[in-house]
Legacy VTK file of the C-alpha trace (Angstrom):
# vtk DataFile Version 3.0
C-alpha trace
ASCII
DATASET POLYDATA
POINTS 356 float
9.778 -6.841 -9.821
6.888 -5.770 -7.587
6.812 -2.414 -5.854
4.729 -2.893 -2.727
1.992 -0.203 -2.763
2.166 -0.115 1.000
5.784 1.040 0.810
4.539 3.990 -1.253
2.013 4.783 1.494
4.766 4.561 4.087
6.965 6.905 2.073
4.032 9.290 1.702
3.554 9.197 5.471
7.235 9.956 5.967
6.886 12.918 3.576
3.847 14.174 5.490
5.761 13.954 8.765
8.648 15.886 7.213
6.369 18.672 5.957
3.834 18.748 8.790
5.309 17.101 11.881
3.126 16.813 14.953
4.127 19.362 17.585
2.964 20.351 21.044
-0.525 19.101 21.850
-0.748 17.438 18.445
2.378 15.446 19.222
0.937 14.342 22.568
-2.286 13.202 20.892
-0.400 11.398 18.135
1.829 9.687 20.699
-1.163 8.504 22.723
-2.956 7.258 19.627
0.209 5.483 18.478
0.554 3.731 21.829
-3.032 2.494 21.609
-2.548 1.437 17.985
0.526 -0.641 18.874
-1.343 -2.420 21.676
-4.286 -3.121 19.347
-1.959 -4.447 16.632
-0.428 -7.010 18.954
-3.842 -7.938 20.300
-4.865 -8.776 16.728
-1.625 -10.710 16.178
-2.453 -12.837 19.216
-6.056 -13.358 18.091
-4.943 -14.472 14.624
-2.169 -16.878 15.562
-3.488 -20.417 15.623
-1.923 -22.197 18.586
-3.173 -25.542 17.291
-1.583 -24.911 13.904
1.703 -24.052 15.541
1.603 -27.162 17.755
0.791 -29.345 14.758
3.962 -28.119 13.120
6.149 -29.393 15.948
6.450 -32.720 14.166
8.702 -30.980 11.638
10.892 -29.555 14.379
14.194 -29.695 12.458
12.876 -27.265 9.862
11.503 -24.856 12.461
14.700 -24.907 14.510
16.629 -24.135 11.325
14.415 -21.154 10.504
14.585 -19.838 14.077
18.371 -20.189 14.061
18.582 -18.226 10.805
16.269 -15.512 12.123
17.588 -15.036 15.651
21.177 -16.337 15.506
22.671 -16.031 12.025
20.993 -12.714 11.170
22.125 -11.010 14.423
25.637 -12.425 13.982
25.837 -10.807 10.552
24.437 -7.606 12.040
27.176 -7.551 14.643
29.788 -8.192 11.959
28.493 -5.147 10.079
29.660 -3.045 13.002
33.051 -3.007 11.324
31.560 -0.754 8.631
31.172 2.126 11.125
32.112 4.912 10.464
33.528 4.193 6.994
30.216 3.291 5.306
27.548 3.668 7.991
26.928 6.193 10.701
26.334 4.761 14.148
22.567 5.550 14.119
22.128 3.791 10.759
24.132 0.835 12.017
21.951 0.601 15.132
18.913 0.517 12.865
20.559 -2.167 10.714
21.342 -4.223 13.800
17.753 -3.857 15.005
16.583 -5.096 11.593
18.495 -8.345 12.135
16.660 -8.938 15.440
13.116 -8.718 14.031
11.082 -11.938 13.470
10.322 -13.361 10.055
7.210 -12.630 8.023
4.266 -14.999 7.787
2.029 -14.204 4.830
4.632 -13.172 2.273
6.786 -16.189 3.152
3.753 -18.384 2.507
3.055 -16.591 -0.764
6.541 -17.052 -2.177
6.741 -20.647 -0.926
3.456 -21.386 -2.701
4.590 -19.795 -5.969
7.858 -21.761 -5.851
5.975 -25.024 -5.143
7.520 -25.490 -1.723
6.243 -26.835 1.587
3.444 -24.364 2.339
2.297 -25.921 5.666
5.896 -25.746 6.898
6.104 -22.083 5.864
2.897 -21.347 7.776
4.184 -22.956 10.953
7.698 -21.525 10.598
6.335 -17.998 10.238
3.994 -18.507 13.196
6.802 -19.832 15.391
9.056 -16.945 14.404
6.395 -14.329 15.178
5.601 -15.933 18.519
9.278 -16.208 19.469
9.934 -12.645 18.326
7.536 -11.223 20.921
10.066 -12.326 23.544
13.375 -12.763 21.720
13.490 -9.459 19.830
13.273 -7.285 22.982
15.732 -9.565 24.806
18.221 -9.430 21.938
17.744 -5.663 21.739
18.525 -5.451 25.460
21.706 -7.448 24.983
22.987 -5.946 21.728
21.657 -2.378 21.571
22.171 -1.227 25.150
24.720 1.517 25.346
24.635 2.018 21.569
25.771 5.375 20.327
24.113 7.751 17.940
21.618 9.065 20.458
19.862 5.756 20.973
18.674 5.353 24.525
19.158 1.618 24.502
17.091 -0.771 26.593
16.082 0.339 30.066
13.622 -0.620 32.767
11.138 1.771 31.192
11.585 0.084 27.823
11.039 -3.326 29.425
7.813 -2.135 31.039
6.621 -0.632 27.752
7.360 -3.892 25.931
5.331 -5.867 28.465
2.376 -3.462 28.532
2.195 -2.533 24.842
3.273 -5.790 23.197
3.223 -8.866 25.413
0.042 -8.229 27.429
-2.141 -7.440 24.364
-0.677 -10.439 22.512
-1.454 -12.814 25.382
-4.938 -11.304 25.700
-5.527 -11.967 22.001
-4.430 -15.576 22.415
-6.685 -16.066 25.441
-9.712 -14.534 23.692
-9.040 -16.256 20.370
-11.470 -19.029 21.320
-14.338 -16.530 21.258
-13.218 -13.925 18.728
-11.115 -16.030 16.344
-14.047 -16.621 13.988
-14.914 -12.916 13.883
-11.276 -12.007 13.169
-11.094 -14.567 10.366
-14.370 -13.425 8.769
-13.338 -9.779 8.825
-9.706 -10.323 7.933
-9.718 -7.841 5.062
-11.253 -5.014 7.112
-8.972 -5.704 10.056
-6.053 -5.770 7.635
-6.890 -2.183 6.729
-6.932 -1.362 10.443
-3.504 -3.018 10.747
-2.018 -0.940 7.976
-3.633 2.263 9.171
-2.254 1.690 12.663
1.246 1.156 11.314
0.991 4.336 9.255
0.065 6.210 12.441
3.072 4.701 14.223
5.354 5.727 11.354
3.948 9.269 11.271
4.442 9.676 15.022
7.979 8.277 14.962
9.102 10.361 12.004
7.436 13.494 13.390
9.458 13.098 16.569
12.569 12.537 14.475
11.970 15.697 12.450
11.356 17.784 15.561
14.518 16.380 17.167
16.514 17.027 13.982
17.744 13.448 13.554
17.443 13.586 9.751
20.329 16.016 9.558
22.493 12.987 10.392
21.696 11.207 7.102
23.215 12.028 3.718
22.417 10.523 0.272
25.838 8.859 0.248
25.113 7.156 3.571
21.726 5.973 2.306
23.386 4.511 -0.775
25.907 2.728 1.420
23.072 1.377 3.587
21.298 -0.030 0.526
24.497 -1.726 -0.625
25.078 -3.272 2.804
21.492 -4.527 2.959
21.773 -6.027 -0.532
24.821 -7.991 0.605
23.042 -9.032 3.819
20.019 -10.339 1.892
22.206 -12.156 -0.657
24.204 -13.865 2.107
21.049 -15.013 3.910
19.439 -16.313 0.715
22.560 -18.331 -0.085
22.993 -19.611 3.475
19.373 -20.694 3.835
19.363 -22.493 0.474
22.724 -24.253 0.557
22.737 -24.655 4.328
19.382 -26.466 4.137
20.851 -28.655 1.394
23.826 -29.492 3.609
21.366 -30.449 6.352
19.713 -32.828 3.849
16.339 -31.173 3.598
14.264 -31.925 0.500
13.560 -29.331 -2.169
10.155 -28.290 -0.801
11.530 -27.850 2.710
14.529 -25.922 1.394
12.190 -23.473 -0.313
10.242 -22.912 2.912
13.493 -22.447 4.847
14.882 -19.995 2.300
11.847 -17.721 2.252
11.011 -17.917 5.970
14.623 -17.721 7.125
15.788 -14.793 4.975
12.930 -12.320 5.507
12.058 -9.770 8.176
8.624 -8.520 9.233
7.912 -4.835 8.755
4.618 -5.128 10.660
6.308 -6.517 13.773
9.435 -4.377 13.553
7.829 -0.939 13.244
5.801 -1.044 16.484
8.697 -2.610 18.395
11.084 0.106 17.207
8.611 2.777 18.238
8.480 1.351 21.756
12.227 0.781 22.061
13.670 3.899 20.473
11.152 6.708 20.951
12.256 9.837 19.075
15.080 7.899 17.431
12.681 5.336 15.940
12.632 7.106 12.559
16.262 6.192 11.901
15.850 2.797 13.550
13.093 1.710 11.142
14.634 3.170 7.975
16.869 0.118 7.327
13.884 -2.188 7.937
11.670 -0.299 5.463
14.354 -0.459 2.768
15.089 -4.126 3.458
11.378 -4.974 3.301
11.014 -3.658 -0.244
14.291 -5.250 -1.315
13.320 -8.686 -0.006
9.963 -8.547 -1.802
11.564 -7.720 -5.131
14.335 -10.309 -4.911
12.202 -13.116 -3.469
9.536 -12.583 -6.140
12.138 -13.240 -8.840
13.513 -16.296 -7.032
10.031 -17.738 -6.416
9.078 -17.464 -10.089
12.285 -19.150 -11.175
11.869 -21.925 -8.612
8.328 -22.517 -9.893
9.822 -23.638 -13.216
12.150 -26.190 -11.629
11.401 -29.851 -12.470
9.771 -31.384 -9.403
8.473 -34.849 -8.702
4.681 -34.833 -8.333
4.525 -35.961 -4.723
1.407 -35.807 -2.607
2.689 -32.705 -0.865
3.477 -30.947 -4.123
-0.022 -31.664 -5.390
-1.385 -29.751 -2.441
0.605 -26.631 -3.244
-0.868 -24.261 -5.798
1.559 -24.147 -8.715
3.109 -20.766 -9.362
-0.095 -18.898 -10.086
-0.099 -15.158 -9.707
-3.706 -14.312 -9.135
-4.939 -10.800 -9.528
-6.616 -10.919 -6.120
-4.751 -10.834 -2.855
-5.135 -10.766 0.878
-3.515 -8.518 3.411
-0.165 -9.862 4.559
1.458 -9.721 7.935
3.906 -7.142 6.627
1.276 -4.770 5.338
1.305 -5.564 1.623
-0.694 -7.977 -0.501
0.080 -11.551 -1.413
-1.168 -13.816 -4.208
-4.605 -15.317 -3.745
-3.124 -18.778 -4.343
-1.053 -18.420 -1.196
-4.063 -17.282 0.796
-5.949 -20.366 -0.360
-3.000 -22.563 0.558
-3.122 -21.210 4.091
-6.715 -22.254 4.642
-7.339 -25.315 2.547
-4.228 -26.640 0.854
-2.520 -28.337 3.774
LINES 1 357
356 0 1 2 3 4 5 6 7 8 9 10 11 12 13 14 15 16 17 18 19 20 21 22 23 24 25 26 27 28 29 30 31 32 33 34 35 36 37 38 39 40 41 42 43 44 45 46 47 48 49 50 51 52 53 54 55 56 57 58 59 60 61 62 63 64 65 66 67 68 69 70 71 72 73 74 75 76 77 78 79 80 81 82 83 84 85 86 87 88 89 90 91 92 93 94 95 96 97 98 99 100 101 102 103 104 105 106 107 108 109 110 111 112 113 114 115 116 117 118 119 120 121 122 123 124 125 126 127 128 129 130 131 132 133 134 135 136 137 138 139 140 141 142 143 144 145 146 147 148 149 150 151 152 153 154 155 156 157 158 159 160 161 162 163 164 165 166 167 168 169 170 171 172 173 174 175 176 177 178 179 180 181 182 183 184 185 186 187 188 189 190 191 192 193 194 195 196 197 198 199 200 201 202 203 204 205 206 207 208 209 210 211 212 213 214 215 216 217 218 219 220 221 222 223 224 225 226 227 228 229 230 231 232 233 234 235 236 237 238 239 240 241 242 243 244 245 246 247 248 249 250 251 252 253 254 255 256 257 258 259 260 261 262 263 264 265 266 267 268 269 270 271 272 273 274 275 276 277 278 279 280 281 282 283 284 285 286 287 288 289 290 291 292 293 294 295 296 297 298 299 300 301 302 303 304 305 306 307 308 309 310 311 312 313 314 315 316 317 318 319 320 321 322 323 324 325 326 327 328 329 330 331 332 333 334 335 336 337 338 339 340 341 342 343 344 345 346 347 348 349 350 351 352 353 354 355
């Protein structure tokens, strides 16, 4: 089971914020830098997303609608159902963070990686992840407005100020990246590895700022080890339910094996890279508790999906033309930066560019 090195960096950043939180002028500087980092992140997301690739995937609309329904309908429904666990297992702040987790879009790169290892429909995974990320720019804030407003636990909910911040820090940079992609897309692609480091560094800055504010505000006094253990158990059940629903639900909808693999991995995963900046904008000083469930879920989904992908790679599969284009279960030692901050197998990276 892989332990994402980036999770270790995130935990180290959390520890740094706990020991040396930004205060006073330092906090103001960190907050300003974090705001700029979030805008730059979403500018890069817009510059990277291939509109043509997404439009080409419309021909497989049933699969993409299924993934979007899992991500933005089924997941939130399960999140709302988990409200019954408050206050027996979860505190209200932890539940709000869990509910926010269910509103975040799916991953792109890691979904592609696991789909490739399992010998699934890699082009469909690429398009499904792209659609989910694009839809999440709009749907995640709207769902947060509908489901998190008036939430307890010190969360401010969604206000006019939050809406303006979403537009200025997320939507405007994303649209600008899409508009300028025609001229800068090649540069972004050629320097993907360097810009990936910028991505991860920006997210670390966002995490440090959010957790510093949380430490200064004293929000961590609300969390006990028992509550964290309960949160992990709830998230394990949530992930198991989504993995089962995406697999057997896709079978009931009469998708083939390769499509079912793409649906399972794209429809059961949540993007840490997209969720962290959004939480920082939406929750302010309470963002540290809001992103905790997402950080735990991210590592859990990587570990579980890695095991499933390797087992699926050993399934007997007919050698169709599509299967021949998918790299078979190789776990290369090299990797490329993923959309959720970690690394993915080189085979998946190759599938994204040439194995369609």
